[in-house]
C-alpha positions in Angstrom: -18.1 -51.8 -105.3 -14.6 -51.9 -106.7 -11.9 -53.5 -104.6 -8.4 -52.0 -104.4 -5.1 -53.6 -103.4 -2.9 -51.7 -101.0 -0.1 -51.7 -103.6 -2.5 -49.9 -106.1 -3.4 -47.3 -103.5 0.3 -46.7 -102.7 1.2 -46.4 -106.4 -1.7 -43.9 -106.9 -0.5 -41.8 -104.0 3.1 -41.8 -105.2 2.0 -40.9 -108.8 0.0 -37.9 -107.6 2.1 -36.7 -104.7 4.1 -34.0 -106.5 1.1 -32.5 -108.2 -1.0 -32.4 -105.0 1.9 -30.9 -103.0 2.4 -28.3 -105.7 -1.3 -27.3 -105.5 -1.3 -27.1 -101.8 1.8 -25.0 -101.7 0.6 -22.6 -104.4 -2.7 -22.1 -102.5 -0.9 -21.4 -99.2 1.3 -18.8 -100.8 -1.8 -16.9 -102.1 -3.3 -16.8 -98.6 -0.3 -15.3 -96.9 -0.5 -11.6 -97.3 1.7 -9.2 -95.3 0.0 -6.2 -93.7 1.6 -2.9 -93.1 2.9 -2.3 -89.5 0.5 -0.5 -87.2 1.3 3.0 -86.2 2.1 3.8 -82.5 -1.2 5.7 -82.1 -3.1 2.7 -83.5 -1.3 0.3 -81.1 -2.1 2.5 -78.1 -5.7 2.8 -79.1 -6.1 -1.0 -79.5 -4.3 -1.5 -76.2 -6.7 0.9 -74.4 -9.7 -0.9 -76.0 -8.4 -4.3 -74.9 -7.8 -3.1 -71.3 -11.2 -1.5 -71.1 -12.8 -4.7 -72.4 -10.9 -6.8 -69.8 -11.8 -4.4 -66.9 -15.5 -4.5 -68.0 -15.5 -8.3 -68.0 -13.9 -8.4 -64.5 -16.6 -5.9 -63.3 -19.4 -7.9 -64.8 -18.1 -11.1 -63.2 -17.3 -12.9 -66.5 -13.7 -13.5 -65.5 -12.9 -15.9 -62.6 -9.4 -16.3 -61.3 -8.9 -20.0 -60.7 -5.3 -19.8 -59.5 -2.2 -17.8 -59.8 -1.9 -18.4 -63.5 -5.3 -19.7 -64.4 -8.2 -17.6 -65.5 -11.7 -18.6 -66.7 -13.6 -16.4 -69.0 -17.4 -17.1 -69.1 -18.6 -15.8 -72.4 -22.1 -17.2 -72.0 -23.4 -14.4 -69.8 
């Protein structure tokens, strides 16, 4: 097994830092894609679905209110 000195490791990092940062940044830019804004009808429909899902979970006993601002959602049942 080859042994490295700390100074060699630091030198290697400094030598490759700009290339690695450039690669990371270029990959991140590719992943970020803007989506068109949702229409009002689509927003209302999604809100209604979310509310119905929440109410069903409360009815089924999956949601427990632990305090004024704490809620536990049991997803196992």
